[in-house]
C-alpha positions in Angstrom: 97.0 82.1 11.2 96.2 79.8 14.2 98.6 77.8 16.0 98.1 75.0 18.9 101.4 73.5 20.6 101.1 70.5 23.3 97.9 69.3 24.6 95.7 71.9 25.7 97.8 74.3 24.6 95.6 77.8 24.1 94.9 78.8 20.4 97.0 82.2 19.3 95.7 84.0 16.3 98.4 85.5 14.5 98.4 88.0 11.5 100.0 87.2 8.6 103.8 88.8 9.2 103.5 88.9 12.8 105.8 88.2 15.6 105.0 85.5 18.5 105.0 88.1 22.0 107.2 85.7 23.1 109.7 86.9 20.2 109.6 90.4 20.6 112.3 92.7 21.6 111.4 94.4 24.7 110.6 98.5 24.3 113.3 100.9 25.6 112.4 103.4 27.8 116.1 105.3 28.0 114.8 108.7 26.6 112.5 109.2 29.5 115.5 108.2 32.0 117.9 110.1 30.6 115.5 113.7 30.8 115.0 112.4 34.8 118.7 111.8 35.7 119.8 115.2 34.0 117.1 116.7 35.7 118.1 115.5 39.2 121.5 116.4 38.3 120.7 120.1 37.1 120.6 121.6 40.8 124.2 120.0 41.5 125.9 120.9 38.4 124.8 124.2 38.4 126.2 124.2 42.2 129.1 122.8 40.8 129.6 125.4 38.0 128.9 128.6 40.1 131.4 127.7 42.9 133.8 125.4 41.2 134.6 125.7 37.8 133.7 129.3 37.0 135.8 130.6 40.4 138.8 128.0 39.1 138.4 129.7 35.3 137.7 133.3 36.6 140.9 132.9 39.0 143.3 131.7 36.0 142.2 135.0 34.0 142.9 137.0 36.6 146.4 135.8 37.2 147.2 136.8 33.7 146.0 140.5 34.8 147.3 143.6 36.7 144.1 144.5 38.7 143.3 145.8 42.1 140.1 144.1 42.7 138.1 147.2 42.3 138.9 149.2 39.3 136.5 148.1 36.3 139.8 148.1 34.2 141.9 144.6 34.1 145.3 145.2 32.1 146.6 142.1 30.2 150.1 141.2 31.7 150.2 137.8 30.3 152.7 135.4 32.0 154.3 138.6 33.7 152.9 137.7 37.4 154.2 134.3 37.5 157.6 135.0 36.8 157.4 137.6 39.8 156.8 134.7 41.7 160.2 133.3 41.1 161.9 136.4 42.5 159.5 137.1 45.2 160.8 136.7 48.7 157.4 136.4 50.4 155.9 133.9 48.1 159.3 131.7 49.0 159.2 131.7 52.4 155.5 131.2 52.1 156.4 128.1 50.5 158.9 127.0 52.6 156.8 127.5 56.1 153.7 125.6 53.9 155.3 122.6 53.1 157.1 122.1 56.8 153.6 123.0 58.1 152.2 120.5 55.3 154.5 117.9 56.5 153.9 118.2 60.1 150.1 117.8 60.0 149.9 115.4 57.3 152.6 113.2 59.7 150.6 113.9 63.0 147.0 113.3 61.2 147.8 109.7 60.1 149.5 108.9 64.0 147.1 110.8 66.0 143.8 109.7 63.5 145.1 106.1 63.7 145.6 106.1 67.4 142.3 107.7 68.7 140.3 105.0 66.0 142.3 102.1 67.3 141.5 103.4 70.9 137.4 103.5 70.0 137.4 100.5 67.8 136.7 97.7 70.9 133.7 97.6 73.0 133.9 99.5 76.5 130.9 101.4 78.6 130.5 105.0 77.2 131.9 104.2 73.7 129.6 106.6 71.8 130.5 109.6 74.4 133.7 109.0 73.7 133.3 109.3 70.1 131.3 112.1 70.2 134.0 114.1 72.2 136.7 113.1 69.4 134.7 114.8 67.1 133.4 118.1 68.8 136.6 120.0 67.3 135.9 119.3 63.9 132.0 121.2 64.4 133.5 123.9 66.6 134.1 127.5 64.8 137.6 127.6 63.1 137.9 131.2 64.7 136.6 130.1 68.3 138.9 127.1 68.4 142.1 129.7 67.2 141.1 132.4 70.0 140.8 129.8 72.7 144.2 128.1 71.4 145.9 131.9 71.5 145.0 132.2 75.3 146.2 128.7 75.9 149.7 129.6 74.5 150.0 133.1 75.6 152.7 134.2 77.3 150.5 133.8 80.9 148.3 131.2 79.7 147.9 127.7 81.4 150.1 126.0 78.9 153.1 128.1 80.1 151.9 127.9 83.7 152.1 124.3 83.7 155.7 124.2 82.3 156.9 126.7 85.1 155.2 124.6 88.0 157.3 121.8 86.5 160.7 123.9 86.2 160.5 123.7 82.6 160.4 127.3 81.6 157.9 129.6 79.8 158.6 129.3 76.0 157.1 132.5 74.2 155.0 130.4 71.9 153.5 132.7 69.6 156.0 135.3 69.5 159.0 132.7 68.0 158.5 132.0 64.2 159.5 128.1 64.9 157.2 127.9 67.9 154.5 129.8 66.6 154.7 127.3 63.6 154.4 124.3 65.6 151.6 125.6 67.7 149.6 126.5 64.8 150.2 122.4 63.6 149.2 121.4 66.6 145.8 123.0 66.5 145.0 122.0 63.3 146.0 118.7 64.3 143.8 118.7 66.9 140.7 120.4 64.9 141.0 117.7 62.3 141.7 114.4 64.9 137.7 113.5 65.2 137.3 113.4 61.1 140.6 111.4 60.5 139.5 109.2 63.5 136.0 108.8 61.9 137.7 108.1 58.4 140.3 105.4 60.1 137.5 103.4 62.3 135.4 103.1 59.3 138.4 101.7 57.8 139.4 99.3 60.7 135.5 97.8 60.4 135.7 96.9 57.4 138.6 94.7 58.1 136.9 90.9 58.2 137.8 89.8 61.9 138.5 86.0 60.9 141.9 87.5 59.1 142.8 88.3 62.2 141.9 85.0 63.8 143.7 83.0 61.1 146.8 85.3 61.9 146.6 84.2 65.7 146.3 80.4 64.8 149.6 81.1 63.0 151.0 82.4 65.8 151.3 86.2 64.9 151.3 88.4 67.7 149.8 91.7 68.2 152.5 94.1 66.5 152.5 91.2 63.5 149.0 91.8 63.1 149.2 95.6 63.1 152.0 95.5 60.7 151.1 92.6 58.6 147.6 93.0 58.2 146.2 96.6 59.5 148.4 99.1 57.9 148.7 97.0 54.3 144.7 97.1 54.3 144.2 100.5 55.8 146.8 102.2 53.0 143.5 103.2 51.0 142.3 105.3 53.7 146.1 106.9 54.5 146.4 107.9 51.2 142.8 109.6 51.5 143.7 111.2 55.0 147.0 112.5 53.5 145.1 114.0 50.9 142.8 116.1 52.4 145.7 117.3 55.4 147.5 118.4 52.3 144.6 120.3 51.1 143.9 121.5 54.2 147.5 122.9 55.0 147.2 124.8 51.7 143.8 126.2 52.1 144.5 127.4 55.6 143.7 130.9 56.2 141.0 131.3 59.5 143.2 129.6 62.1 146.2 131.4 61.2 144.2 134.7 60.7 142.8 134.4 64.6 146.1 132.8 66.3 149.1 134.4 64.5 148.1 136.9 61.6 150.8 135.4 59.8 153.7 136.2 62.3 156.0 136.5 63.5 158.0 137.5 61.1 156.4 135.2 58.6 156.9 132.8 60.4 153.1 131.4 59.9 152.4 133.1 56.5 150.8 130.1 54.4 149.8 130.2 51.1 146.7 130.7 51.7 147.0 133.7 54.2 149.9 135.2 51.7 147.0 135.2 49.1 144.8 137.2 51.6 147.5 140.0 52.2 148.4 140.0 48.4 144.9 140.6 47.0 142.9 142.3 49.7 145.6 144.3 51.9 148.1 145.3 49.3 145.2 145.8 46.2 147.5 143.4 43.9 144.3 141.2 43.4 145.4 139.7 39.7 149.1 138.8 41.5 146.9 137.5 44.1 145.4 134.9 41.8 149.0 133.9 40.6 149.7 132.7 44.2 146.3 130.7 44.3 146.9 129.3 41.2 150.4 128.5 42.0 149.3 126.9 45.3 146.3 124.7 43.6 149.1 123.7 41.0 151.4 122.4 43.5 148.8 120.6 45.4 147.7 119.1 42.5 150.9 117.9 41.8 152.0 116.1 44.8 148.4 114.8 44.8 148.7 113.1 41.9 152.5 112.1 42.2 151.0 110.2 45.4 148.3 108.2 43.3 150.6 107.7 40.6 153.4 106.5 42.7 151.9 105.4 46.3 148.1 105.0 45.6 146.5 104.4 42.6 146.8 100.3 43.2 144.9 100.8 46.5 142.4 103.5 45.4 
C-alpha cells in the first residue's frame, strides 16, 4: 500500500498490517544496562559485604557465645553475655566515660568547626595555606599525634612549663582521671578540626549571598544574620557533624591506646578500648563482641533519635 500526505510528500510503501515508523514504540535496552550496572557495582558490594555486613553478622553471632578467640570450639550461651553487662562495673564506668567524652567532643566539634570555617570563608591573602594547615591534623597518624600530645601534657612538658611561668600551677594532666579525659577530648577535637572545618566551609558557601543582602536592607546586624540565617541553614551540616563526632568517640581506640592506655583508674576507658581489653587482653572474645554490639546499638539509637526529632526535616 502506498500513502501520500501533503504536496510533494514522499511515497511510503507499507505492507498490509504494518505500522508506520513514526508510530512504532522505541525498543527498550534495560536488560543490558542492568547487567552493566550490576557489573560496576559488584566490586563495591563485595567490599561492603566482606568488611561491613559479614563482620556485623559474625560479631552478633560471637556475642551469643563464650569464646576465647583462638579455640575452634564456641560455647553457645544465648543472652547470658548481655545479662552480664547489666552488672558489669567496668562496662558501666566505660559507658559514663564514653558519654561524657562524646558530649564534650560533639559540642566542641560544632563550635570549633563552625568558628574556623567562618574565619576561612572570607577572601584574604594566604587563604589556601591556612586551609591546608587546618586540615593537616586529619591526615596525621593518630599514634603520632597522640604521642606529641602525650609529650605536651606530660608533667615536664611545654603546657605545664607555660602554666608555671604564669604562676598557674602544673596540673598532672595524664595522671588525674578527670584531666586525662579533658586531654583526650581536646586531642580528639583537634584531630577532627580540619574535617569539620571543611564540612562547614562547604555548607557556608552554599548559602546565597542575596539572602544576606536582603537581610542587610531590612536592617539586620551581623549577629541577627548569624542567628536568623546562617545557623538555621547550617542545621543539616550540624546534624552530620554531631553524628560523625558521636561515632568517632564510640569507636575511639588508637588515641586512647597511645595517650593514656585507658587510665588512670579507668578515667579514659571508652567503649572501644574496653572492647580491646576484654577481647584481646583477657581473652573473653565472646563477651568483647557483646560490648561492641551494645556500643553499636547505643550509637544507632542516639543517631535515630536525633534524626527523628531534630534532623529529619533538614536531611
